[in-house]
C-alpha positions in Angstrom: 9.6 24.7 4.6 11.8 27.7 5.2 12.1 28.7 8.8 9.9 31.7 9.7 12.9 33.8 10.9 14.8 33.1 7.6 11.7 34.1 5.6 11.9 37.6 7.2 15.3 38.0 5.7 14.6 36.0 2.6 13.3 37.5 -0.4 13.7 35.3 -3.4 15.2 36.3 -6.8 13.4 36.5 -10.3 14.3 36.6 -13.5 12.6 36.8 -16.8 14.3 39.7 -18.4 12.8 39.9 -21.9 11.1 43.1 -23.0 7.4 43.3 -22.1 6.6 45.5 -25.1 3.5 43.9 -26.8 4.6 41.9 -29.9 2.6 42.3 -33.1 2.1 38.5 -33.4 -1.3 36.7 -33.5 -1.3 34.2 -30.7 -2.3 30.6 -31.4 -2.9 29.9 -27.7 -5.6 31.6 -25.7 -6.2 30.9 -22.0 -9.5 31.4 -20.2 -9.7 31.1 -16.4 -13.1 31.2 -14.8 -12.6 32.8 -11.3 -16.4 32.9 -10.8 -16.2 29.2 -10.1 -13.9 28.9 -7.1 -15.2 25.5 -5.9 -12.8 23.0 -4.5 -10.1 25.7 -4.3 -9.1 24.9 -7.9 -8.5 27.1 -11.0 -10.6 26.0 -13.9 -8.5 26.5 -17.0 -9.4 26.3 -20.7 -6.9 26.7 -23.5 -8.1 27.3 -27.1 -5.4 26.4 -29.5 -4.7 25.9 -33.2 -1.9 25.1 -35.5 -0.2 22.5 -33.3 2.3 20.1 -34.8 4.0 16.9 -33.7 6.8 19.1 -32.2 4.1 20.5 -29.8 2.9 17.1 -28.5 4.1 17.6 -24.9 2.2 19.9 -22.5 4.7 21.0 -19.8 4.0 22.3 -16.3 6.8 24.0 -14.4 9.3 21.9 -12.5 10.6 25.1 -10.9 10.6 28.8 -11.5 13.3 31.4 -12.0 15.0 32.6 -8.9 13.2 30.3 -6.4 16.1 27.8 -6.5 13.5 25.3 -5.5 11.8 22.2 -7.1 8.1 22.9 -7.3 6.7 20.2 -9.6 3.4 22.0 -10.3 2.1 18.9 -12.1 1.3 17.5 -8.7 -1.5 20.0 -8.3 -3.1 19.3 -11.8 -6.2 17.2 -12.3 -8.7 16.4 -15.0 -6.4 17.2 -17.8 -8.2 16.6 -21.1 -7.8 17.4 -24.8 -10.5 17.9 -27.4 -10.7 18.2 -31.2 -12.8 20.6 -33.3 -15.9 18.6 -32.7 -15.3 18.6 -29.0 -14.4 14.9 -29.0 -11.8 13.6 -26.5 -8.3 13.1 -27.8 -6.2 10.6 -26.0 -3.7 12.1 -23.5 -0.9 10.2 -21.6 0.7 11.5 -18.4 4.4 10.6 -19.0 5.9 12.4 -15.9 4.8 14.4 -13.0 4.9 17.6 -15.0 4.3 16.4 -18.6 1.2 15.3 -20.6 1.6 13.8 -24.1 -1.0 14.5 -26.7 -1.6 11.5 -29.0 -2.7 13.6 -32.0 -1.6 17.3 -31.4 -2.5 18.4 -35.0 -6.2 17.8 -34.2 -6.2 19.4 -30.7 -8.3 22.6 -30.5 -8.9 22.8 -26.7 -7.3 21.8 -23.5 -9.0 21.8 -20.1 -7.7 21.1 -16.7 -8.0 22.1 -13.0 -5.0 23.1 -10.8 -5.3 23.3 -7.1 -4.2 26.3 -5.1 -0.8 25.8 -3.4 -1.6 27.7 -0.2 -4.0 25.0 1.2 -2.9 21.9 -0.6 -1.3 19.3 1.7 2.2 18.7 0.4 4.8 16.7 2.2 7.9 17.4 0.1 9.0 20.4 -2.0 6.3 22.7 -0.7 5.8 25.8 -2.8 6.8 29.1 -1.1 3.7 31.0 -0.3 4.9 34.1 -2.2 5.5 31.9 -5.2 2.2 30.1 -5.0 -1.5 30.5 -5.5 -4.6 31.2 -3.4 -8.3 31.1 -4.5 -10.9 32.2 -2.0 -14.2 34.1 -1.9 -12.7 37.5 -1.5 -9.4 37.2 -3.5 -7.3 35.3 -5.9 -3.5 35.2 -6.1 -1.8 33.9 -9.2 1.8 33.2 -9.8 2.0 32.1 -13.4 4.1 29.0 -13.2 1.5 27.5 -10.7 -1.4 27.9 -13.1 -0.2 28.0 -16.8 1.8 25.5 -18.8 3.2 25.5 -22.3 3.4 23.2 -25.3 6.8 21.9 -26.3 8.4 24.2 -28.7 6.2 27.1 -27.7 7.8 28.5 -24.5 8.8 31.6 -26.4 5.4 32.1 -28.1 2.9 34.7 -27.1 -0.5 33.9 -25.7 -3.6 35.7 -24.3 -5.3 35.3 -20.9 -8.9 36.0 -20.2 -10.1 36.2 -16.6 -13.8 36.0 -15.6 -14.3 37.3 -12.1 -16.9 39.1 -9.9 -17.8 42.6 -11.1 -16.9 44.3 -7.9 -13.3 42.9 -7.9 -10.2 44.7 -8.9 -7.2 43.2 -10.7 -3.6 44.2 -10.2 -0.8 43.1 -12.6 2.0 44.4 -14.7 0.6 42.6 -17.7 -1.0 44.8 -20.4 -4.3 44.3 -22.1 -5.3 44.2 -25.8 -8.3 46.0 -27.2 -10.7 43.2 -26.1 -9.5 43.3 -22.5 -7.5 40.1 -22.6 -4.1 40.1 -21.0 -1.1 39.6 -23.3 1.9 37.5 -22.4 4.8 37.7 -24.9 6.0 34.2 -23.8 5.6 31.7 -21.0 8.5 33.4 -19.2 6.7 36.7 -19.4 3.6 35.2 -17.9 5.5 33.7 -15.1 7.2 37.0 -14.6 3.8 38.8 -14.1 1.9 37.8 -10.9 -1.7 38.7 -10.7 -3.7 39.7 -7.6 -7.5 40.0 -7.8 -10.3 40.6 -5.3 -11.5 43.2 -2.9 -8.4 45.3 -3.4 -7.4 48.9 -2.6 -5.3 50.7 -5.2 -3.1 53.8 -5.5 -0.9 55.3 -8.2 1.8 57.8 -8.5 4.7 59.0 -10.7 8.4 58.8 -9.8 10.5 60.5 -12.4 9.3 59.0 -15.7 8.0 55.8 -14.0 4.4 55.1 -13.2 4.0 53.3 -9.8 0.9 51.3 -9.1 0.1 49.6 -5.7 -2.7 47.0 -5.2 -3.4 45.6 -1.8 -5.5 42.8 -0.4 -5.9 43.1 3.3 -8.0 40.4 4.8 -9.5 42.6 7.5 -8.9 45.8 5.6 -6.3 47.0 8.1 -3.8 48.1 5.5 -4.5 50.1 2.3 -2.6 51.0 -0.8 -2.7 54.8 -0.2 -0.7 54.6 3.0 1.7 52.1 1.6 2.5 54.3 -1.5 2.7 57.5 0.7 5.2 55.8 2.9 7.3 54.4 0.0 7.6 57.6 -2.0 10.9 58.7 -0.4 12.5 55.3 -1.1 11.3 55.3 -4.7 12.6 58.8 -5.2 15.9 57.9 -3.7 16.1 54.8 -6.0 15.5 57.1 -9.0 18.5 59.1 -8.0 20.7 56.1 -7.1 20.1 54.6 -10.5 20.5 57.8 -12.4 16.9 57.5 -13.4 14.7 54.4 -13.1 15.2 52.0 -16.1 11.5 51.0 -16.3 8.4 53.0 -17.5 6.1 51.4 -15.0 6.2 49.2 -11.9 3.5 47.4 -9.9 3.5 46.5 -6.2 1.1 43.6 -5.2 0.5 43.3 -1.4 -1.3 40.3 0.1 -1.9 40.6 3.9 -3.6 37.9 5.9 -2.5 35.5 8.6 0.5 34.2 6.8 4.0 35.6 7.0 6.1 34.4 4.1 8.1 37.1 2.3 8.3 38.5 -1.2 9.0 37.6 -4.8 10.4 40.2 -7.2 9.8 40.4 -10.9 10.9 42.5 -13.8 8.1 45.0 -13.7 6.4 44.1 -10.4 6.9 42.5 -7.0 4.6 40.6 -4.8 4.4 40.3 -1.0 2.7 37.7 1.2 2.8 39.2 4.7 1.0 38.9 8.1 -1.7 41.5 8.5 -1.0 44.1 11.1 -1.5 47.8 11.7 0.6 49.8 9.2 2.6 51.5 12.0 3.7 48.1 13.3 5.0 46.8 10.0 5.9 50.0 8.0 9.6 49.8 8.5 9.9 46.1 7.6 7.7 46.4 4.6 9.5 49.5 3.3 13.0 47.9 3.7 11.7 44.7 2.0 10.2 46.7 -0.9 13.5 48.6 -1.3 15.3 45.3 -2.0 12.6 44.0 -4.3 12.4 47.2 -6.3 16.1 47.2 -6.9 15.7 44.0 -9.0 14.8 46.3 -11.8 18.7 46.4 -12.1 19.3 42.7 -11.8 18.0 40.7 -13.4 15.9 42.9 -15.6 18.8 45.0 -17.0 21.8 42.7 -16.2 21.4 39.0 -16.6 23.1 35.9 -18.3 21.7 33.7 -21.0 20.7 31.1 -18.3 18.2 33.7 -16.9 17.2 34.9 -20.4 16.3 31.4 -21.5 15.0 29.7 -18.4 14.7 26.0 -18.3 11.3 25.2 -16.7 11.8 21.5 -17.3 15.1 21.0 -15.5 16.5 23.5 -13.0 19.8 25.0 -14.2 21.4 27.4 -11.7 23.4 30.5 -12.6 26.7 31.0 -10.7 26.1 34.7 -10.7 23.5 34.7 -7.9 25.9 37.1 -6.2 25.0 39.7 -8.8 21.3 39.1 -8.7 20.7 39.0 -5.0 23.8 40.1 -3.0 24.3 43.2 -5.2 20.6 44.1 -4.9 20.7 43.7 -1.1 23.8 45.9 -0.9 22.3 48.5 -3.2 19.0 48.7 -1.2 20.9 49.3 2.1 23.4 51.7 0.6 20.7 53.7 -1.0 19.0 54.2 2.4 22.3 55.6 3.7 23.1 57.8 0.7 19.6 59.3 0.7 19.8 60.1 4.5 16.9 57.8 5.3 19.1 56.0 7.8 22.0 57.4 9.8 25.6 56.2 9.6 25.1 54.4 13.0 22.0 52.7 11.7 24.0 51.5 8.6 26.8 50.2 10.9 24.1 48.3 12.7 22.9 46.7 9.4 26.5 45.6 8.8 26.8 44.2 12.3 23.5 42.2 11.8 24.7 40.7 8.6 28.1 39.8 9.9 26.5 38.3 13.0 24.1 36.2 10.9 26.9 35.0 8.7 28.6 33.1 11.6 25.7 30.6 11.6 26.4 29.4 8.1 29.1 27.2 6.6 32.2 29.4 6.3 33.5 27.2 3.5 30.5 27.9 1.3 31.5 30.5 -1.3 28.9 32.6 -3.1 29.5 30.7 -6.3 29.2 27.4 -4.6 26.0 28.6 -2.9 24.6 29.5 -6.3 25.5 26.3 -8.1 24.2 24.1 -5.2 21.1 26.1 -4.6 18.7 23.4 -5.9 20.1 20.9 -3.4 19.0 20.4 0.2 22.6 21.3 1.2 22.5 24.5 -0.8 19.1 25.4 0.5 20.5 25.4 4.1 23.0 28.0 3.0 20.9 30.0 0.6 19.8 32.9 3.0 23.5 33.8 3.5 23.5 35.4 0.1 21.7 38.3 1.8 24.2 38.4 4.7 27.7 37.3 3.5 26.8 38.2 0.0 25.8 41.8 0.8 28.9 42.2 3.0 31.1 41.1 0.1 29.5 43.5 -2.2 30.2 46.3 0.4 33.9 45.2 0.4 33.9 45.2 -3.4 32.5 48.7 -3.4 35.4 49.9 -1.2 38.0 48.0 -3.3 36.7 49.7 -6.5 36.7 53.1 -4.9 40.3 52.5 -3.6 41.5 51.5 -7.1 39.9 54.5 -8.8 40.8 57.0 -6.1 37.2 57.5 -5.2 35.8 58.0 -8.8 34.2 54.6 -9.4 32.5 52.3 -6.9 30.1 49.4 -7.3 27.2 51.8 -8.0 29.0 53.2 -11.0 30.0 49.8 -12.2 26.4 48.6 -12.1 25.3 51.7 -14.1 27.9 50.9 -16.7 26.7 47.3 -16.9 23.1 48.5 -17.4 24.3 50.7 -20.3 26.3 47.9 -21.8 23.7 45.1 -21.6 20.2 46.3 -20.8 17.1 44.1 -20.8 17.5 42.6 -24.2 21.2 41.6 -24.2 22.4 38.9 -21.8 26.0 38.6 -20.7 28.0 35.4 -21.1 27.6 33.2 -18.1 31.1 31.7 -18.5 33.1 34.9 -19.2 31.3 37.5 -17.0 34.0 37.5 -14.3 36.6 38.4 -16.9 34.3 41.1 -18.2 34.1 42.7 -14.7 37.9 42.6 -14.4 38.2 44.2 -17.9 35.8 47.0 -16.9 37.6 47.8 -13.6 41.1 46.7 -12.6 43.2 43.6 -12.8 43.3 43.5 -9.0 39.6 42.8 -9.0 40.3 39.3 -10.3 42.0 38.5 -7.0 39.1 39.8 -5.1 36.6 37.7 -7.1 38.8 34.6 -6.7 39.1 35.1 -2.9 35.6 36.1 -1.9 33.1 35.3 -4.7 34.5 32.2 -6.2 36.4 31.4 -3.0 35.4 31.5 0.6 38.4 33.2 2.4 37.6 35.1 5.7 36.3 38.5 5.0 38.9 41.3 5.6 36.6 43.8 7.4 39.4 45.4 9.4 41.7 45.9 6.5 39.1 47.1 4.0 37.1 49.4 6.2 40.2 51.0 7.5 40.8 52.3 3.9 37.7 54.5 4.3 38.2 55.6 7.9 36.0 53.1 9.6 37.2 50.9 12.5 36.1 47.3 12.9 36.4 45.2 16.0 35.7 41.5 16.2 34.4 41.7 19.7 33.4 44.5 22.2 32.6 43.8 25.9 30.2 46.2 27.6 30.2 45.7 31.4 27.3 48.2 31.8 24.9 45.7 30.2 24.2 42.1 30.8 23.2 39.0 28.7 22.4 35.4 29.2 25.0 34.0 26.8 22.2 32.2 24.9 21.2 32.8 21.3 17.8 31.3 20.4 15.2 31.4 17.7 11.5 30.4 17.4 11.2 26.9 16.0 8.1 24.6 15.8 9.1 23.1 19.1 9.5 26.5 20.8 12.4 28.8 21.5 15.4 26.8 20.6 19.0 27.6 21.5 21.1 28.3 18.4 24.4 29.2 20.0 25.8 29.3 23.6 28.7 31.4 24.8 31.6 29.5 26.3 30.4 30.6 29.8 26.8 29.4 29.1 28.2 26.1 27.8 30.0 25.6 31.1 26.7 25.9 32.8 25.4 22.9 30.9 23.5 24.5 28.0 23.8 23.0 24.5 22.8 24.0 21.0 19.3 22.6 20.2 18.0 22.8 23.8 14.4 24.1 23.8 13.6 26.6 26.5 10.6 25.6 28.6 10.4 28.0 31.6 12.4 30.8 33.1 12.0 31.4 36.9 9.0 29.0 36.6 7.3 31.1 34.0 6.5 29.6 30.6 8.8 30.9 27.9 6.8 31.6 24.7 5.8 34.4 22.4 3.4 35.9 24.9 5.9 36.0 27.8 9.3 36.6 26.2 9.3 40.4 26.3 8.5 40.4 30.1 11.2 37.8 30.7 13.7 39.9 28.7 12.9 42.9 30.9 13.5 40.8 34.0 16.9 39.7 32.6 17.8 43.3 31.8 17.3 44.4 35.5 19.7 41.7 36.8 23.4 42.3 37.5 26.5 40.5 36.3 26.7 37.2 38.2 23.0 37.1 39.1 21.4 33.6 38.6 18.0 32.5 37.4 16.3 29.2 37.1 15.6 27.8 33.6 14.1 24.5 32.4 15.1 23.2 29.0 14.0 20.2 26.9 16.8 18.1 25.5 15.5 15.1 23.5 12.7 13.6 25.6 14.1 14.9 28.9 13.4 18.0 30.9 16.5 19.5 32.6 16.5 22.1 35.3 19.6 24.4 35.0 20.9 27.6 36.6 21.4 30.4 34.2 23.7 33.4 34.9 24.1 36.9 33.7 27.3 37.9 31.9 28.8 41.2 30.6 27.2 41.9 27.2 29.4 41.0 24.3 28.8 42.5 20.9 30.5 41.0 17.9 31.4 42.7 14.6 31.3 46.3 15.7 31.8 49.1 13.1 32.5 52.7 14.1 34.3 55.9 12.8 38.1 55.6 13.1 39.2 58.6 15.1 42.8 58.0 13.8 41.9 57.8 10.1 44.5 59.1 7.7 43.7 62.0 5.3 43.6 59.5 2.4 41.0 57.4 4.3 38.9 60.5 5.2 38.9 61.5 1.5 37.8 58.0 0.4 35.1 58.1 3.1 33.6 61.2 1.5 33.4 59.4 -1.8 31.9 56.3 -0.2 29.3 58.1 1.8 28.4 60.9 -0.7 24.7 61.7 -0.6 22.6 61.3 -3.7 
């Protein structure tokens, strides 16, 4: 399971980038899902099918899904899988692997039925499905991510099919899928169905127009605390800025699906929609976080919808195959979302510097030898999963450096924003780039010096040249700044299952006996937990340099009583305006920070 703190930063990538224009092909596969029967927390699925052949003898459930970089093995959730002929007689089926059922006589199969358990409440010990990538079925709502409900016949992954939902009359349904004349939803392929999450239930909804794009918002709020109208109203400025940043949005419609209850997971973006599973709270308390998260998700209309390789275009649901260009799909998107906020004046330059500081600070807790390419290629492994979130920290920082490099080489005429726009024009949603030669393509479209940058910082893992690069645009960078007017404990900690756990100690705190992994129990004899932490922080803030406090920590099975001490506050990775910037740097700064 992903740590809760990481989930706040983590928003996972999708993927299926084929056009969603309805194909004029008669489907031979028709799904029916009865959501009026929600007993046992399972989806009751019926598939009416004809014209199967021996090549279609395997029915496949997803082993993974695009962009999750995670083994899911949805077959674990499936039960009562049966096949029938035209006379409704059972046809023999053999389960040959965790995700595959073999039909003994596929030519005679006319119907398939099965149940699939929701992932939210199913007890899974290994390879748990991320909540925002999973399913929920309850009395007041249903959440469907396609790979966790649908399967496909071998040889038919690219074939269209229809989906009919039966559900309570008072429910609403939100999805980017389009309907045919009979009201059934149309998926152009299995990939398209997985790329189109569905939210049903007692939803609020709102709609608007941004440029030439229709924006729809659907929200399930368990206690009806949050509604779609206030979400859409709050997001309109971001959406308008994205329209300008991208020189016009490259999609004709986009759907936001919000699921608020007692879970705090994250978001999953898709080609024409994004879906959010977040902890319910008053809108004023979560507005900034939700807006910033949505900005990132929405920018995936660039990548992978309009820029993607053949690995993403033709996804392998049977065996995970990573793309080495995760830096393009996630890091570039994170950079673009943050840069758009600056260029649209939604955040100040100082606030943007703080974002850079936060990402540089987070980067230090990951393996410095892990390049962006290595992270991508190892993302399905346990080792790679430990480093994955750094794509949003180190990855976004590298894209910021690449932006400066491109502006420098073009004398301010062409940065990363302009390169992305050229790539959209060159490729678009229906033309994948070559996975193997894409680096060369980038160099060809920019400058030979970019190859060295790619080799050093995307394919390689050299230390990031913040000082050197930001000086080129008139921004100063300092590795460390000491502020004697403020104090700190020298302890960095995070909330783990065991409690607040020390992640890093300063040299001074280490000398006092603290170690990484210590779990804080009490401070000045007061319990240290989520309810008390803010008051204890206020107490620390009123102490002076050198003042001591008592602290109990748990190390293994022992409780140790230590003396903590307050130290001058040290801030790492500080960005600020360079007061001695050259005229050339000031000129490049204007190009870098130019408003939309």
